[in-house]
Structures are given as structure tokens and as C-alpha cells.
C-alpha positions, -999 to +999 in steps of 0.1 A: +020+045+315+054+062+317+085+047+302+101+036+334+068+020+345+065+001+312+101-012+316+096-023+352+063-040+343+081-060+317+109-072+340+086-079+369+059-098+351+083-118+330+103-128+361+071-137+380+055-155+351+085-178+344+087-191+380+067-223+371+089-229+340+121-234+360+143-217+335+181-214+341+191-181+358+208-167+327+177-173+306+156-155+332+180-126+332+181-123+295+144-127+292+137-101+319+159-075+303+145-082+268+110-081+282+117-048+299+130-033+266+101-047+246+077-033+272+089+001+261+094-006+224+058+001+211+064+038+219+089+038+190+060+053+171+066+086+189+098+106+182+099+120+218+098+085+235+128+072+255+138+046+229+135+071+200+160+094+217+186+066+222+208+071+191+199+106+182+188+113+146+191+076+137+164+064+161+144+096+158+142+091+121+133+055+125+106+065+150+093+090+126+090+063+099+073+039+123+049+066+134+039+073+097+035+036+089+015+029+121-008+059+117+006+079+146+011+073+183-010+045+200-022+031+167-005+003+148+022-005+173-005-008+201-028-033+183-031-071+179-018-068+144+012-049+158+020-078+181+018-101+152+042-081+131+067-079+160+064-116+164+071-121+127+102-100+128+118-114+160+110-150+154+122-149+118+154-133+129+159-159+156+150-187+132+175-176+106+202-171+133+197-205+149+186-223+117+157-237+138+126-245+118+104-248+149+112-212+158+101-201+124+068-219+125+061-207+160+065-171+148+042-178+119+016-193+143+017-163+167+015-138+138-015-157+123-033-158+156-028-121+162-040-113+127-072-132+133-077-117+167-072-081+154-095-088+125-123-102+147-120-074+172-120-048+144-150-062+125-172-067+156-164-033+173-194-013+181-178+018+166-151+025+141-137+056+158-114+079+139-097+069+106-065+049+109-048+074+085-054+110+076-056+100+039-067+067+025-036+064+003-014+066+035-026+031+044-016+018+009+019+034+013+022+018+047+014-016+034+038-012+005+066-001+029+061-031+051+060-054+021+092-040+007+109-042+041+098-079+045+110-087+009+144-071+016+148-090+049+137-122+033+160-118+003+190-111+026+182-141+047+179-163+016+212-151+002+234-148+033+217-174+056+230-175+092+252-143+086+220-124+079+204-139+110+234-127+130+229-091+117+191-093+124+194-106+159+222-081+166+200-052+155+171-065+175+193-069+206+207-034+203+173-019+200+158-039+229+187-033+252+186+004+244+149+005+252+155-013+285+184+009+296+172+043+284+144+047+311+171+045+338+182+080+328+219+073+333+239+105+330+263+108+300+263+086+269+268+053+287+232+043+285+233+048+247+266+031+241+261+001+265+238-020+242+265-023+215+293-040+235+267-061+254+252-073+221+287-081+207+296-101+238+263-121+237+268-130+200+306-135+202+303-160+231+273-177+214+250-172+245+217-191+242+192-165+231+163-189+225+142-170+251+146-137+233+117-138+208+093-150+234+103-123+259+100-096+233+065-106+222+054-109+259+069-075+266+049-059+237+018-074+251+026-061+286+031-026+272-003-027+254-020-040+286-003-012+306-016+014+282-051-001+282-054+006+319-047+043+314-073+067+301-063+065+264-068+028+258-055+009+228-070+002+193-067-036+194-086-039+162-064-015+142-066-008+112-101-022+108-113-003+138-099+026+159-121+019+189-099+023+220-102-006+244-093-010+281-106-003+316-089+031+315-085+034+353-061+063+356-041+089+336-005+081+327+020+095+352-006+104+378-006+095+416-021+061+410+008+050+387+035+066+410+021+055+444+003+022+436+014+006+403+051+014+404+057+002+441+036-029+434+057-038+404+089-034+425+075-058+451+066-083+424+101-081+409+119-085+442+098-114+453+100-133+420+137-126+417+142-140+452+122-171+442+144-176+411+177-170+430+168-189+462+177-224+450+211-212+437+219-195+470+208-226+489+229-248+467+259-226+470+257-223+508+253-260+510+285-265+490+304-241+512+292-256+545+298-292+536+336-290+534+338-270+566+317-296+584+340-324+572+371-304+583+357-299+618+350-336+621+386-345+614+409-350+645 
């Protein structure tokens, strides 16, 4: 799927899926934007993607590194293990920032489940497909790079505590907001600069960001599901298997996506947004009408 379709799917499906939860409006808004950004984020493994172009050489270089570690486009970042690694990062960052032990263990549980799911899918795949890396030693270097990054983040969190969590959550927010805004194709540099002041404001005013890690993991899952319904599919069992899974109904960017999928997502977003906002509108109109009715009753 194209970047704007991925972002819209994240916002629409998160907004619709949280209707039964009865979340406060600001949590729905934060979650929908974060989910939209996360639904674009797995394409950070490609230097030409929307999110890779956000901060010029900085994000292009980061995308290049992710692509090398992940084994190329639609490999590691589009797998069950990739979901687990994202969950580990965002839940750890949130746990350090909030000093909430339950958030940490939730992230560990999600990562563990995704690791097992990926391993089972990989081991029981009918075919192995192409190799995850061009050279066997590339995989070893990728594991070492991830291990060193994890050690550095863990050491920083241990030494600096909540301050390290603030930096981690800030970095995650900037990247996610950039991924959500970039597909809008706003002219100028405003779409690139906007995530920075928004992130500063959210952290400065201590806005409740407890929904953030959940929305990001859901967004990554939505992205993978979206790519699975296109012709390429996704290697859910990576790196144990490169078999590409999915119904593979249409090509990315073709008429089906533009004329069926995209309009359907807009309808879902509008309806679900209306369901969330409806009670607040009713409550506000009730408050406005009540004083006027009392005023009319007075002689």
C-alpha cells in the first residue's frame, strides 16, 4: 500500500477499534495520530519512503542503517519479530519515562509472544524462500548492532533514569509524528518541522501518553496487514523463513487501492470519529440549552 493509505488505515482502524473502550477524546486523538504514524513507520527500511525523507540526510541515513539490519525492504520490519522489537523499544521508553513497572512487563510480554509467533511461522513454513541476507555474516552483524543499541539504551536508562525516558519518548514522538504528517505532502518545511514543537509541548505540559506504545504497536501491525493484502506479501517468519504471506489481492497503488480501499477507510474514520465525538457534542449542547431554557422560564 502507498504511504497515505497506510497512514489513513492506522488512524481509521484505531479510531474504530477504540469505540468499545470509551477512551477520553484526547487519548483517542493522540492514539489515532500515533497509530497513523506507526502505520507508515515499517517503511523506514527504504531510503525513498515518506518517513525516510523527513529530516533529510539524518533520516535517510537512519533508514539506510535499518534497511541493512533488516535485510532490505519488506523484510525484518515487516515480520512478527519486527513487531516484537518495536514493542520492546516503545514500551521500554514509556516505562522509563513514566517509571511504571506494569508498562515494562507488558512490553516484555508482547515481545515474547511475537518472538514465539515468528519462530513458529518460520519453522513450519512450507518453503524458506530467498535468504534473509546476501551474506551469512550480515545477519551476525545485524544481531550485534541490535545488541549494542539495546545495551546503550539500557545503560543510559539505568544511569539517567526518567531523564533518559524523556529523551527516548521524545525521539519516538518526533519520529512517529513525522511519519504521520509527511504523507500529507504539505508544501514547504512545515511538515518536517511540526513534530518538534508538538513533541516539546506534549512533554512540557506532561500530557498523558499512556496510550502511545499501544497505538504504535497496533499501527505497525496494521501496516503489515496492509502490505499483506498487496501482491508482495510479508515475511512473517523472518529471519527463519522468507516465505511471503498474505492474500495478495491487488498491487500497491492500483485502482483497487485508490477507488475502493482508500474511500472505505475515509468512511470508517468519519463514522468512528463521529461516534467518539457525539457524546461530547450532546453534552455541550445540553449545557448550552439548559441556561437558555431557565432564562425563558423567568418572568
